[in-house]
C-alpha positions in Angstrom: 98.6 96.2 105.0 94.9 96.2 105.0 91.9 95.1 106.9 91.4 91.6 105.2 95.7 90.7 106.1 95.3 92.2 109.4 92.6 89.5 109.9 94.8 87.1 108.3 98.0 87.6 110.5 95.3 87.8 113.8 93.8 84.6 112.9 97.1 82.6 112.2 98.8 84.2 115.7 96.0 83.7 117.5 95.1 80.2 116.3 91.4 81.4 115.7 89.2 81.0 112.5 89.5 84.1 110.3 85.6 85.0 111.1 86.2 84.9 114.7 89.3 86.6 114.2 87.6 89.4 112.0 85.0 89.5 114.8 87.2 90.3 117.3 88.7 92.9 115.6 85.4 94.7 115.0 84.8 94.2 118.5 88.1 96.2 119.2 87.5 99.0 116.8 84.0 99.6 117.5 84.7 99.4 121.2 87.7 102.1 120.5 85.1 104.1 118.6 83.0 104.2 121.4 85.5 106.0 124.1 86.3 108.4 121.8 82.9 109.7 121.3 82.4 109.4 125.3 86.0 111.3 125.4 87.0 108.7 127.1 91.3 108.1 126.3 92.2 104.6 125.8 95.2 103.3 126.8 97.0 100.2 125.9 100.3 99.8 127.7 103.6 99.2 125.8 101.3 99.4 122.8 99.7 103.3 122.4 96.6 105.6 123.3 94.2 106.7 121.5 92.1 110.0 122.2 90.7 112.9 120.9 92.1 116.4 120.5 90.3 119.7 120.5 91.3 122.1 117.1 90.6 125.8 117.3 88.9 127.3 114.4 91.6 129.3 112.4 92.0 131.2 109.3 92.8 129.6 106.0 93.7 130.5 102.5 92.3 128.6 99.7 95.2 127.1 97.6 93.4 128.2 94.3 92.9 131.1 95.1 95.6 132.7 97.6 93.9 136.1 98.1 90.4 134.3 99.2 90.8 134.0 102.9 88.4 130.9 104.1 86.9 130.1 107.9 87.6 126.5 109.2 85.0 125.9 112.3 87.0 124.0 115.1 86.8 120.5 115.4 87.6 117.4 117.0 90.4 114.7 115.9 91.3 111.2 116.8 94.7 110.8 117.1 97.1 108.1 118.2 100.5 108.6 120.4 102.5 105.5 119.9 104.4 103.9 123.2 107.9 103.6 124.4 107.7 99.7 123.6 105.8 100.4 119.8 108.4 102.9 119.0 111.4 101.0 120.3 110.7 97.9 118.0 110.1 100.1 115.3 113.4 102.0 115.7 115.3 98.3 115.7 
């Protein structure tokens, strides 16, 4: 499902226009992004949790030249952990 299909689904299920549904979806995504940038977690009970995790710096190998060792710097990565209700409905 892409963004346009998601907007259409939201519009249908909430009796909103597609324009209003897209606006709501964009606001949700922007709010989650801002919270993660600020270092906060976004918890949606029954759905899941968005958070930022730290990745340590490490050494890696170039796949084209396995003898070449490269340094991979530390970084932050956004992650989503599915909630119990979401996991159960997917596994039915």
